[in-house]
Structure formats: C-alpha cells, structure tokens
C-alpha positions as CSV (number, residue, x, y, z in Angstrom):
1,M,-55.4,131.1,6.6
2,T,-55.4,134.6,4.5
3,A,-53.1,137.5,5.8
4,L,-56.1,139.3,7.1
5,Q,-57.5,136.2,9.6
6,E,-53.4,136.4,10.8
7,K,-53.9,140.0,11.5
8,K,-56.7,139.8,13.0
9,M,-55.6,136.8,15.2
10,K,-52.9,138.8,16.6
11,T,-54.9,141.6,17.5
12,K,-57.0,139.2,19.4
13,L,-53.6,137.5,21.0
14,E,-52.1,141.3,21.9
15,L,-55.1,142.0,23.6
16,L,-55.2,138.9,25.8
17,L,-52.0,139.3,26.6
18,H,-51.6,142.8,27.1
19,G,-55.0,144.0,27.6
20,M,-55.9,147.7,27.4
21,C,-56.1,150.9,29.6
22,L,-58.9,153.3,29.7
23,S,-59.3,157.2,31.2
24,E,-61.7,157.7,34.0
25,F,-63.5,159.9,31.4
26,S,-64.0,156.2,29.1
27,Y,-64.7,154.7,32.6
28,N,-67.4,157.0,33.3
29,V,-68.9,157.0,29.2
30,F,-68.8,153.0,29.9
31,Q,-71.0,153.2,32.8
32,K,-73.8,155.7,31.4
33,D,-74.4,153.6,28.4
34,G,-74.8,150.3,30.2
35,T,-71.4,148.3,30.0
36,F,-71.0,145.7,32.2
37,F,-67.8,145.7,34.3
38,P,-66.8,143.2,36.9
39,E,-67.3,144.6,40.5
40,V,-63.7,144.2,40.7
41,I,-61.8,145.2,38.1
42,R,-59.4,142.4,38.1
43,S,-58.2,139.4,35.7
44,G,-59.2,136.0,35.3
45,A,-60.0,134.6,32.6
46,S,-64.0,135.8,31.9
47,F,-63.1,139.2,34.1
48,G,-62.5,141.5,31.2
49,L,-64.1,143.7,29.6
50,E,-66.8,142.0,26.6
51,C,-65.7,143.5,22.9
52,I,-66.2,142.9,19.7
53,V,-62.9,144.7,18.3
54,D,-63.1,145.3,14.0
55,D,-66.3,143.9,13.7
56,D,-65.3,140.4,14.3
57,I,-62.7,139.8,16.9
58,Y,-64.4,138.6,19.9
59,V,-62.6,139.1,22.9
60,N,-62.5,139.6,26.6
61,V,-60.3,142.1,27.5
62,P,-58.6,142.7,30.6
63,I,-58.4,146.0,32.1
64,R,-54.7,146.9,32.9
65,N,-53.5,150.6,33.3
66,A,-50.0,149.9,32.0
67,S,-51.2,148.4,28.8
68,K,-50.4,150.9,25.8
69,N,-53.6,149.7,24.0
70,R,-56.0,152.4,25.0
71,I,-59.6,153.0,24.5
72,A,-60.5,156.4,22.9
73,D,-62.4,158.7,25.3
74,D,-66.2,158.4,23.0
75,C,-65.5,154.6,23.6
76,S,-66.3,153.9,20.1
77,Q,-62.3,153.2,19.1
78,L,-59.5,150.9,20.6
79,I,-56.3,152.7,20.0
80,M,-53.7,150.0,19.6
81,S,-49.7,150.5,20.7
82,S,-49.2,150.7,17.2
83,G,-51.0,153.3,17.0
84,E,-54.1,151.5,14.6
85,E,-57.3,152.7,15.3
86,L,-59.9,149.6,15.4
87,K,-63.9,150.2,15.9
88,L,-64.7,148.7,19.7
89,E,-68.0,147.5,20.4
90,T,-68.9,146.2,23.9
91,I,-71.6,144.0,25.2
92,K,-74.6,146.0,27.0
93,D,-76.5,145.5,30.0
94,P,-76.1,141.8,30.8
95,F,-78.2,139.7,32.6
96,S,-76.6,138.9,36.6
97,Y,-78.7,137.4,39.2
98,T,-77.9,137.4,42.9
99,L,-79.3,134.8,45.0
100,S,-80.8,135.4,48.6
101,I,-80.4,132.6,50.7
102,E,-80.6,131.5,54.4
103,D,-79.6,134.3,57.3
104,N,-79.8,137.3,54.9
105,K,-76.8,136.2,53.0
106,Q,-76.6,136.3,49.3
107,I,-74.8,134.7,46.4
108,K,-73.4,137.6,43.9
109,R,-73.4,136.8,40.0
110,V,-74.4,133.1,40.9
111,A,-75.6,133.6,36.9
112,K,-74.6,135.8,34.3
113,T,-74.9,136.4,30.6
114,C,-72.0,136.2,28.3
115,Y,-72.9,137.3,24.8
116,D,-75.7,134.9,24.0
117,R,-74.8,132.3,27.1
118,L,-76.2,131.9,30.4
119,D,-73.7,131.0,33.0
120,I,-75.3,129.2,36.2
121,T,-72.9,128.2,38.9
122,L,-74.8,125.3,40.4
123,V,-72.3,124.7,43.1
124,T,-70.6,127.3,44.4
125,G,-67.9,125.9,46.5
126,C,-65.5,123.6,45.9
127,H,-64.5,120.5,47.9
128,Y,-61.2,120.7,46.7
129,K,-60.9,123.7,48.4
130,H,-62.2,123.1,51.3
131,I,-59.4,120.5,52.2
132,G,-56.8,122.7,51.3
133,I,-55.9,121.2,47.6
134,G,-58.1,123.2,45.1
135,C,-56.3,124.5,42.4
136,E,-53.9,127.8,42.5
137,F,-55.6,129.4,40.2
138,C,-59.2,128.6,40.3
139,G,-61.3,131.9,40.7
140,I,-63.5,130.0,43.5
141,E,-59.9,130.2,45.4
142,K,-60.9,133.8,46.1
143,S,-65.1,133.4,45.1
144,I,-67.4,136.2,45.9
145,H,-69.9,133.5,46.5
146,Y,-70.9,132.1,49.5
147,G,-69.9,128.7,51.1
148,N,-70.7,125.6,49.1
149,Y,-74.1,126.1,48.2
150,V,-76.2,123.8,45.5
151,L,-78.4,125.6,43.5
152,S,-82.0,123.4,43.8
153,N,-83.7,122.6,40.6
154,D,-86.6,125.6,41.6
155,Q,-84.0,128.3,41.9
156,V,-82.3,127.2,38.3
157,L,-85.6,127.0,36.8
158,R,-86.3,130.7,38.3
159,I,-83.3,132.0,37.1
160,M,-84.0,130.7,33.7
161,E,-87.2,132.8,33.6
162,L,-85.7,135.8,34.9
163,A,-83.0,135.5,32.3
164,Q,-85.8,135.0,29.5
165,K,-87.8,137.6,30.5
166,E,-85.1,140.0,30.6
167,K,-83.0,138.9,27.3
168,G,-85.6,136.8,25.8
169,K,-84.4,135.1,22.3
170,R,-80.6,136.5,22.8
171,I,-80.1,133.5,25.4
172,K,-79.1,130.8,23.1
173,H,-77.5,128.2,25.1
174,V,-76.8,127.5,28.9
175,L,-73.4,126.9,30.6
176,L,-73.8,124.6,34.4
177,S,-70.4,124.7,36.3
178,G,-69.3,125.0,39.3
179,G,-66.7,123.7,42.0
180,S,-66.0,120.0,42.1
181,M,-68.7,117.6,44.4
182,I,-66.9,115.1,46.0
183,S,-69.0,111.6,45.4
184,E,-68.4,108.9,43.1
185,D,-70.0,110.2,40.0
186,M,-68.7,113.9,40.8
187,G,-71.9,115.5,40.3
188,I,-73.4,113.9,37.4
189,H,-76.1,112.9,39.3
190,L,-77.1,116.7,40.2
191,F,-75.8,118.2,36.7
192,T,-78.2,116.0,34.6
193,E,-81.5,116.4,36.6
194,R,-80.8,120.3,36.5
195,A,-80.3,119.9,32.8
196,D,-83.4,117.6,32.6
197,R,-85.6,120.2,34.4
198,I,-84.3,123.0,31.8
199,K,-85.0,121.0,29.0
200,E,-88.2,120.5,29.7
201,H,-89.1,124.3,30.1
202,Y,-86.7,125.2,27.5
203,P,-86.2,122.2,25.0
204,T,-84.6,124.3,22.4
205,L,-81.5,125.6,24.3
206,S,-78.5,123.9,24.2
207,I,-77.2,122.7,27.6
208,Y,-73.2,122.3,28.1
209,V,-71.6,121.4,31.7
210,M,-68.0,121.3,32.8
211,L,-67.4,118.9,35.6
212,P,-65.0,116.0,36.6
213,P,-64.6,112.9,35.6
214,P,-66.1,110.1,37.6
215,T,-64.8,107.5,39.4
216,N,-66.5,104.7,37.4
217,L,-67.4,105.0,33.3
218,S,-70.7,103.4,33.6
219,V,-72.1,106.3,35.3
220,L,-71.1,108.6,32.0
221,Q,-74.2,107.0,30.6
222,R,-76.6,109.2,32.6
223,L,-74.9,112.5,30.7
224,L,-75.5,110.5,27.6
225,D,-79.6,109.8,28.0
226,S,-79.8,113.5,29.9
227,G,-81.0,116.6,28.0
228,I,-76.9,117.7,28.1
229,D,-75.3,118.7,24.5
230,E,-71.6,119.4,25.6
231,V,-69.4,118.1,27.9
232,A,-66.2,119.4,29.0
233,M,-64.0,117.9,31.3
234,N,-60.9,120.1,31.7
235,M,-57.0,118.9,32.2
236,E,-55.5,122.5,32.2
237,L,-52.1,121.4,32.5
238,L,-49.7,117.9,32.5
239,S,-46.4,118.6,33.2
240,D,-45.1,117.0,36.7
241,E,-43.9,120.2,37.5
242,A,-47.2,122.6,36.9
243,L,-49.6,119.6,37.8
244,G,-48.2,121.0,41.5
245,L,-50.7,123.8,41.0
246,I,-53.5,121.6,40.6
247,P,-53.2,118.9,43.2
248,A,-56.8,117.5,43.4
249,K,-56.6,117.0,39.1
250,K,-53.4,115.4,39.8
251,L,-55.1,113.3,42.3
252,I,-57.9,112.1,39.7
253,G,-55.0,111.7,37.4
254,K,-54.5,112.0,33.6
255,E,-55.6,108.4,32.5
256,R,-58.9,109.0,34.0
257,Y,-59.6,112.2,32.3
258,L,-58.9,110.7,29.1
259,K,-61.1,107.3,29.7
260,S,-63.9,109.4,30.3
261,L,-63.5,112.0,27.4
262,E,-63.1,109.2,25.1
263,F,-66.1,107.4,26.4
264,L,-68.1,110.1,25.6
265,A,-66.7,111.5,22.8
266,S,-67.0,108.0,20.8
267,R,-70.6,108.0,21.9
268,M,-71.8,112.0,21.4
269,P,-71.7,114.1,18.1
270,Q,-68.4,115.5,16.8
271,Y,-67.2,118.4,18.8
272,S,-69.9,118.1,21.5
273,V,-66.8,116.6,23.9
274,R,-64.2,119.0,24.9
275,S,-60.8,119.8,27.4
276,I,-59.3,123.1,28.2
277,L,-55.9,123.2,28.3
278,M,-54.3,126.4,30.4
279,V,-51.4,128.0,28.4
280,G,-48.6,130.0,29.8
281,L,-47.8,128.2,32.8
282,E,-46.0,125.5,31.5
283,D,-43.6,124.6,28.5
284,D,-45.6,124.7,25.2
285,K,-44.8,121.3,24.3
286,Y,-46.4,120.0,27.5
287,T,-49.6,121.6,25.3
288,L,-49.2,120.7,22.4
289,E,-49.0,117.1,23.9
290,G,-52.3,117.7,25.4
291,V,-53.5,118.6,22.2
292,T,-52.6,115.5,20.5
293,D,-53.7,113.0,23.0
294,L,-57.4,114.9,23.0
295,S,-58.0,115.2,19.2
296,K,-56.7,111.7,18.6
297,R,-59.5,110.7,20.8
298,G,-62.2,112.6,19.3
299,V,-62.4,115.1,21.7
300,M,-61.8,119.2,21.5
301,P,-59.1,120.8,22.8
302,I,-59.4,124.4,23.9
303,L,-56.4,126.6,24.9
304,S,-57.2,129.1,27.2
305,L,-54.4,131.8,28.4
306,Y,-53.8,132.0,32.0
307,R,-54.6,135.0,33.7
308,A,-53.6,135.9,37.4
309,I,-56.6,137.0,40.0
310,N,-55.6,139.6,41.9
311,N,-51.9,140.0,42.9
312,H,-52.1,135.9,42.7
313,K,-48.2,134.8,43.0
314,L,-48.5,132.7,39.7
315,K,-47.0,134.6,37.2
316,L,-47.3,134.1,33.0
317,L,-43.8,132.5,31.8
318,D,-41.4,135.0,30.6
319,S,-41.2,133.2,27.3
320,V,-45.2,134.2,26.3
321,S,-45.7,136.4,23.4
322,V,-47.7,137.4,20.7
323,D,-45.8,135.8,18.5
324,S,-45.3,132.5,20.7
325,L,-48.8,132.5,21.2
326,F,-49.5,132.8,17.5
327,E,-46.9,130.0,16.6
328,L,-48.5,127.5,19.8
329,W,-52.2,128.2,18.0
330,M,-51.0,127.4,14.3
331,N,-49.4,123.9,15.9
332,A,-52.4,122.9,17.6
333,M,-54.8,123.8,14.5
334,E,-52.2,121.3,12.5
335,I,-52.6,118.5,14.9
336,C,-56.1,119.0,15.4
337,T,-56.8,119.1,11.3
338,R,-54.6,115.9,10.8
339,N,-56.9,114.0,13.7
340,G,-60.1,115.2,12.4
341,T,-61.2,117.8,14.6
342,L,-61.0,121.5,15.3
343,L,-59.7,123.6,18.2
344,G,-62.3,124.8,20.2
345,P,-64.8,126.0,21.1
346,L,-67.1,126.4,18.0
347,C,-69.2,129.0,19.2
348,I,-67.4,132.4,18.0
349,P,-68.3,134.8,20.7
350,C,-67.6,132.1,23.5
351,Q,-63.9,132.2,21.8
352,N,-63.6,135.7,23.6
353,N,-61.2,134.5,26.3
354,T,-59.5,131.2,24.4
355,I,-56.6,131.1,21.8
356,S,-58.6,130.7,18.8
357,F,-60.1,132.5,15.5
358,P,-63.1,131.2,13.6
359,T,-60.7,130.3,10.5
360,N,-63.1,127.3,9.4
361,S,-66.9,127.6,8.2
362,Q,-67.7,125.1,11.3
363,Y,-67.1,127.8,13.7
364,R,-70.9,129.4,14.4
365,F,-73.2,131.5,16.4
366,Y,-75.4,129.3,17.9
C-alpha cells in the first residue's frame, strides 16, 4: 500500500475510534442544509454522521463531545486533533420510512438509505431477545422499533416504491435484515420471498441479506434459487469469554455458521458470502483466527469496530488504538490475500463503519 493510503486509513480509524465533536452552531448549519442526524445522538455501528472526508474516505463518524477532532463552524472542513484540516462532505436528505401499524402504533425508521443502499428491517424484533438471550451489544436490545413485527410483501414493495420515487437512481442495492426468527430455516423462507418480490419489480437491484444459519443445510438451496445476490451470516465473536455476550450465537455454534457459510461460498460467485467479526471486545488473535477460518472457506470477513449503544456496560478493550487497529487490518488483509479473498465489504461506501479501505481495484461502487 502507498504512504497516502496508509495516512487515509489511519485518519478513518481515528474517526471510527474517537469520533468528532461539533458546536451548537455547526449542528444548526447541518440541520438547515438537510444533513441527517439520528433521532438520538448515540454510538452504534451505523448511528454516527455519514461523511466523506478528504474526498474518498467514507466513514460513519460518531458524535462525541470529548473528541479532539472537530467540525469547522461552516461545516465544510474537519479539523483533526493534529491540526490538519480536511475537506468534509455529509450525506444530505436521506430516505427514511416510518411504518404505521395497528392501534395507531408506528415503527420508526424501518427503512432508510445509507449512501446508495436501501436498508429494510424485515423483522423488527428478535426471538432471542424475547427469551432473554439476545446479543448484549445488539441495537435491537434498545430498539425504537415496535414489538416483533414482520413486514409483508406489500409493505416492502410500498417502501421500495417510495424510496425509488424520492431517491430514484441513487439506490443501487438493497439490504434486508432484522432480528432472528425461530424456525428450522431461521427465516430463509421469509427473506427469499421478499427478495423475489423485489426482483420482480426491480430486477437490476442487487439484494443482500443478513440472517442466522439454519439447522438443516439443505434449506440453503432456497437462497441459491432466489433473487438474493449476497448473504451474510455474522459470527461476530469467537473466544469462550466473549461468547458469553452472544448466548444465542453460542447456542447456534461456530460449526453451524462455518458449514452454512462454506456451503454458500462454494456455490455463489466470489465475494458474495460474508461474515462480520466484531473488533474490540476480545483479543485480536481470536479475530484473526476468525479471518482465517472464513477466508480459507472462500467467505469474505468484515471487521466491525464495536461501539457502545447509549451508556451500555460493554467497553472497548484498553489495548484498542489507531495503531492496533491498523496492525489488525494489515494482518487480516495478509491472511485474506493468502487465501484468495479480500477483507470486506466490496462496496466502498458500505465500508463506512468497518475496518477496511479500498486498496484493491476490486473494491467498487455499485
């Protein structure tokens, strides 16, 4: 990698780790020009400010009052703790959809755009949360969503219609996700049915789904036969200690994840199958073991830096720093290269909340 790429990557890591602060004046400037802020300013992997820094650093930056990185009053520059001034762009006027349901209840932001991707939450609750073994860091644990609602085909198509009307050609791909369902196929029937309906109306859109592995590998064929283009089954943590934070995933088991991922990776185009590994809650050696386990099976690993939600009790390890994250990224990239894959995701704007940077020509825009 070049010296310039290394500098840009470390800038991104600094912002992911320490965020940035902004004055009330800057906040008001942003509000007037249509910049999106979460309804509640908090952390969480996707709840910072969507930014393009220095022209080509796509990064979701948490707002932190104590940060030494700050936004200039005119909101056109980011002033780093080092004093360096960098060009700052923010994502304006994103699409966000609130679904009205029975008894005058609403599900806020059940769909939203992230740059050129439309995210739709198909299942607003999680079975494992409701029985008390939900992942401790999961946003659904403190979700503004209502109950355990499953979006219908017609509701999904309505969202697609409105998003296309408001954003038009900007939307290039769709992410379908949500909490875990309890069934033998872990919701595959639901996700594939919704994906197929979307493809009927929008055949050129790429569809990406995130869901747990099923109990029976044979039902994965339904994913292969559907309109789904990309699949993620996210292992997240691997050490015995950290697995206590994700009791449902511990119950499902690493072997089931790896078998399902390998089954799909051996039958889908390269880079179509992914798994997120969470960084900062366990020693990096476990993360790199996960990168090895995934990449040698043709699965693309994605490294996501943990961010606390509100005042959550979980904290990053004291050892986490810009330098440690950079070293982790370099080691993970080396493992992936050795095993013939890349550190994901491929989509450059979708890298905004991950430990990744487009150093390879195969990274792209949709």
